[in-house]
N, C-alpha and C positions, 0 to 999 in steps of 0.2 A: 565204064570207068567212072569213078567217083570224082567229082570236082570239089576239092577241099575249100574252094572260095565261095561256095553257095550252100545254103542250108538244104536239108532233105525236103521232100515234098510233104512232110507231115504238117498238119494244120498249126499246131502249137509246138514247134521245134524247140523253142527256148525252155520248155519244161522237161525235155528228155535228156538224161545223162547216161553215158557220156555223149557229148555233142559232137557230131561230125564236123570237122573243120577247125576245131579249137586246137591250139598248139599244145603239145605234150608238156606235162609238168613233172617229169621224172627227175630224180636227183642226179642221174648220171648223164654224161655226154653221149649222145646216140648218133647213129647214121643219119637219122632225120635232121639232127642239128648240123651235121657236116653239110648236108644238101641245102640247108637254109642259112648258112653263115652270111652269104651276100645279102639276103633279105634282112637278117637281123642287123647287119651293119647299116643298111639304108634306113631302117626304122630308127636306129639310135642317132644317126647323123641328122635325119630330118627332125626328130624330136629335139635334139640339141639346138637346131636352128629355129626352133619355135613352132613347129607344126603341131596342131592339135590332133585329137583322135579322128575327127572327120577327114581332115586332110591326109593323115596317114592311111586311113581306110581307102580313100579314093585314089591317091596318087601312088602309094606303094603297093597296097594289096589289090588295087584295081576293082574295088567294090563299087556298085552303083547304089548310092545311098537312097535313091528314091524307092528301091525295093528292099524292104526289111533292114532299115537303118540300125535297129537294135541288134540284130544278128551281126552286122558288119562291125559295129563298135565292139561287141563282145569278142569276136574273133581277133580283131586288131589288138585289143587289150591283152589277150592271151599271148599273142606273138611278141608284143612289146615287153611283157613281163618276163618271158623266156629269154629274150635278147638281153635285158638288163641283168638277169641272173647269170647268164653265161658270160657276159661282159665282165661282171665283177669277179667271177671265178678265174677267167683268163688273165685279168689284170693281176690278180694275186699270184697266179702261177708264174707270170713273167717276172714279177718282183722277186719271188723266191729264187728263180733261175738266175737272175742277175746278181743276187747276193752270193750264190754258190760259184759263180764263174769270175773270170778276171774283168768282166765288163761291168762297170758301175754306171750310175746315172749319167755321167758325162759322155758315155759311149753313144747314147741316143741323141745328144744335143748337136 
């Protein structure tokens, strides 16, 4: 079984594309995203609370930064970018839905 949180055993894994462990960057919402919504949420909340990439990599994705910090940050950045992109799309979808229904902004207050 492949562990998505660690790089492959290649000597210079950072030069190989596509890289195993990086978050997908498709334009569509996938089953992968459904399985990772909790992870995306934790990343966004921690980032909003001021966590940097090192802290996100260690505390959320459980990387050991003493082993290949560059890889850990690269994977963390890819998951964070995906979380931001989906978050923006979901916010827009909710706003559109609220305009089409009887529920306005006061409904959430």
